[in-house]
Structure formats: structure tokens, C-alpha cells
N, C-alpha and C positions, 0 to 999 in steps of 0.2 A: 439540400445544401445551396445555399444562396451565393451570389456573386460576392456579397460583402464577406461571408465566412470564408470562402476560398482566398480571397484578397488578403485579409487578416492573417490566415494561416501562412501563405506564401511570403507576406512581409516579415513576419517574425521568424519563422524557421528558415527562410531564405537568407536572412542576415546571419543567422547562426551558422549556416552551412558556409556562406562566403567567409566569414571570420575563421572558420575552422581550416578551410582550404588555404587561406592567406597564411595562417599561422604555420601549416605544415610546410608550405613552400619556404617560408622564412628559415624555419628549422632546418630544412633540407639543404639550403643554400649556405647556411652559417656552420653546419655540422663540421667538426675538425677533420673528420675522415674524407671529405669530400674535397679537401683543399687541393691535392694533387690532381684530381680529375678536372677541376676547373681551371687550374694553372695550364694544364696540357692543352685544354680547349682554348684557352686564351692565346697560347702562342701557335696554334695550328695554322692559321692564315700567314704567318711570318715564315713558316718552313718551306724550303724548296724541295721539290721532289727528287 
């Protein structure tokens, strides 16, 4: 295995991995069931103890 082979593998599959991770994060953030959880977290700093 040469450096060029490892570099080409990392560049191609690393890009795929990052795109999948980004897509997963976007789907999680925009999933309708998480709306209340995020709304509660957004108002948490404004609540008094």
C-alpha cells in the first residue's frame, strides 16, 4: 500500500462519510418529533431557578 493509494481512499470515502454524517445531523435537527425538545432547550437559559 502506497501513500497515494491511502490518500485516494481517504479522500473519496472520507468525503462520503462526511456527507452522510452531515445529512444525518440535518435530518435529526429537522425531524418534526424533535421540535419540542429543541424549543425547551432554546428557552432554558431564560428560565429562572
